[in-house]
Phi, psi and omega in degrees: 000131177271175185294325178298317179294320178300315181301315180294319180293318178298317179297314181298323177296319178300315180297311183299325184267357178078024178282169180304127176228006185230333187264098183297317181300317178298319181296320176298319179296318178295320176299315178302318178298321179293323177297319177298318178296320179294317178297318178299316179298319178295311183299322182265007178054041179282153184274007179252019180302319180301320179291323179293321176296319177298320178300321178300313180298318179299316178295323177297316179295318178297316179296320178299316178295318179300322182273353174086028174229159183270110185297323179301312179299319181294322178294315179301314179298319182291322177299315179299318180297316182293328179298329183276344183292147179243135181237155175230137179276123178237112181053040177081006179244129178284124180246127179289129180246349174199155174263000000 
């Protein structure tokens, strides 16, 4: 299954189960909660960190569908953009100096 198919399947599951499909603000809050759960799992060395990371991805795909864009296409474009960026190390911190 490719990422486009995953996005559609995740969306269909939200529809089928009666989950939020209209309130963007709520979806961002739920995503934020999942990031918190993943951090907590990492911090406490829990064995379900992998599932929490997967939940983050699922919420991202659902939110992308809700907002009307293809997350796979956006990721590919962003990777290409980031490859072209130039950074300079200043006091051990990488600072972007060009796009």
